[in-house]
VOKOLTI-967350 format. One record per residue (C-alpha): x, y, z; residue number from 1. Coordinates in Angstrom, 1 decimal, always signed. Layout:
REM VOKOLTI-967350
+--------+--------+--------+-----+
:     px :     py :     pz : seq :
+--------+--------+--------+-----+
:      X :      Y :      Z : NUM :
...
+--------+--------+--------+-----+
END
This chain:
REM VOKOLTI-967350
+--------+--------+--------+-----+
:     px :     py :     pz : seq :
+--------+--------+--------+-----+
:  +20.2 :  -69.2 :  +42.3 :   1 :
:  +22.3 :  -72.3 :  +43.0 :   2 :
:  +19.7 :  -74.5 :  +41.2 :   3 :
:  +20.0 :  -72.4 :  +38.1 :   4 :
:  +23.8 :  -72.7 :  +38.1 :   5 :
:  +23.5 :  -76.5 :  +38.6 :   6 :
:  +21.0 :  -76.8 :  +35.7 :   7 :
:  +23.2 :  -74.7 :  +33.5 :   8 :
:  +26.2 :  -76.8 :  +34.3 :   9 :
:  +24.3 :  -80.0 :  +33.7 :  10 :
:  +23.0 :  -78.7 :  +30.4 :  11 :
:  +26.5 :  -77.6 :  +29.3 :  12 :
:  +27.9 :  -81.0 :  +30.3 :  13 :
:  +25.2 :  -82.8 :  +28.3 :  14 :
:  +25.9 :  -80.7 :  +25.2 :  15 :
:  +29.6 :  -81.4 :  +25.4 :  16 :
:  +29.0 :  -85.1 :  +25.9 :  17 :
:  +26.7 :  -85.2 :  +22.9 :  18 :
:  +29.3 :  -83.3 :  +20.8 :  19 :
:  +32.0 :  -85.8 :  +21.8 :  20 :
:  +29.8 :  -88.8 :  +21.0 :  21 :
:  +28.9 :  -87.3 :  +17.6 :  22 :
:  +32.5 :  -86.7 :  +16.8 :  23 :
:  +33.5 :  -90.2 :  +17.8 :  24 :
:  +30.8 :  -91.8 :  +15.7 :  25 :
:  +31.7 :  -89.6 :  +12.7 :  26 :
:  +35.4 :  -90.5 :  +13.1 :  27 :
:  +34.7 :  -94.2 :  +13.3 :  28 :
:  +32.6 :  -94.1 :  +10.2 :  29 :
:  +35.3 :  -92.2 :   +8.3 :  30 :
:  +38.0 :  -94.7 :   +9.4 :  31 :
:  +35.9 :  -97.8 :   +8.5 :  32 :
:  +34.9 :  -96.3 :   +5.1 :  33 :
:  +38.5 :  -95.4 :   +4.3 :  34 :
:  +39.7 :  -98.8 :   +5.4 :  35 :
:  +37.3 : -100.5 :   +3.0 :  36 :
:  +38.4 :  -98.2 :   +0.1 :  37 :
:  +42.1 :  -99.1 :   +0.8 :  38 :
:  +41.2 : -102.8 :   +1.0 :  39 :
:  +39.4 : -102.7 :   -2.4 :  40 :
:  +42.3 : -100.9 :   -4.1 :  41 :
:  +44.8 : -103.5 :   -2.7 :  42 :
:  +42.6 : -106.4 :   -3.7 :  43 :
:  +42.5 : -105.0 :   -7.3 :  44 :
:  +46.3 : -104.5 :   -7.3 :  45 :
:  +46.8 : -108.0 :   -6.0 :  46 :
:  +44.4 : -109.5 :   -8.6 :  47 :
:  +46.3 : -107.8 :  -11.4 :  48 :
:  +49.6 : -109.1 :  -10.2 :  49 :
:  +48.1 : -112.6 :   -9.8 :  50 :
:  +46.6 : -112.4 :  -13.3 :  51 :
:  +49.9 : -111.3 :  -14.8 :  52 :
:  +51.8 : -114.2 :  -13.1 :  53 :
:  +49.3 : -116.8 :  -14.2 :  54 :
:  +49.2 : -115.4 :  -17.8 :  55 :
:  +53.0 : -115.4 :  -18.0 :  56 :
:  +53.5 : -118.8 :  -16.3 :  57 :
:  +50.8 : -120.8 :  -18.1 :  58 :
:  +51.0 : -118.9 :  -21.4 :  59 :
:  +47.3 : -118.2 :  -21.5 :  60 :
:  +45.5 : -115.6 :  -23.6 :  61 :
:  +43.2 : -114.4 :  -20.9 :  62 :
:  +42.3 : -115.3 :  -17.3 :  63 :
:  +39.3 : -114.4 :  -15.1 :  64 :
:  +40.0 : -113.2 :  -11.5 :  65 :
:  +37.1 : -112.1 :   -9.3 :  66 :
:  +34.7 : -111.2 :  -12.1 :  67 :
:  +37.4 : -109.4 :  -14.1 :  68 :
:  +38.9 : -110.7 :  -17.3 :  69 :
:  +42.6 : -109.9 :  -17.9 :  70 :
:  +44.9 : -110.2 :  -20.9 :  71 :
:  +48.6 : -110.0 :  -21.1 :  72 :
:  +49.9 : -106.8 :  -22.7 :  73 :
:  +53.7 : -106.4 :  -23.1 :  74 :
:  +56.3 : -107.7 :  -20.7 :  75 :
:  +54.8 : -106.3 :  -17.5 :  76 :
:  +51.3 : -105.1 :  -18.2 :  77 :
:  +47.8 : -106.5 :  -18.1 :  78 :
:  +44.7 : -105.3 :  -19.8 :  79 :
:  +41.5 : -105.4 :  -17.8 :  80 :
:  +38.7 : -106.1 :  -20.3 :  81 :
:  +36.0 : -105.2 :  -17.7 :  82 :
:  +37.3 : -101.6 :  -17.2 :  83 :
:  +39.1 : -101.5 :  -20.6 :  84 :
:  +42.3 : -100.2 :  -19.1 :  85 :
:  +45.9 : -101.4 :  -19.2 :  86 :
:  +47.8 : -101.6 :  -15.9 :  87 :
:  +51.5 : -101.8 :  -15.3 :  88 :
:  +52.4 : -104.7 :  -12.9 :  89 :
:  +55.5 : -104.1 :  -10.7 :  90 :
:  +57.6 : -107.1 :  -10.2 :  91 :
+--------+--------+--------+-----+
END
């Protein structure tokens, strides 16, 4: 009788430990994936601001930054020829 209770307790403890480990790995993967996504968005935003600054300062028609070609559009906008979109650059 005591052996059955001990086996049951050890089984329950093992299941709980496995559930905690799976939750931890899932959470870590989610955090790392979201961190990379934020990093990519910030890099693109920084590249656009850099391209705008270079285009304004050096009076160029277009500039290539990290495999993307940018053109100056208006006073505070850049056009990304790669994605074919215009982005507003905040000063």
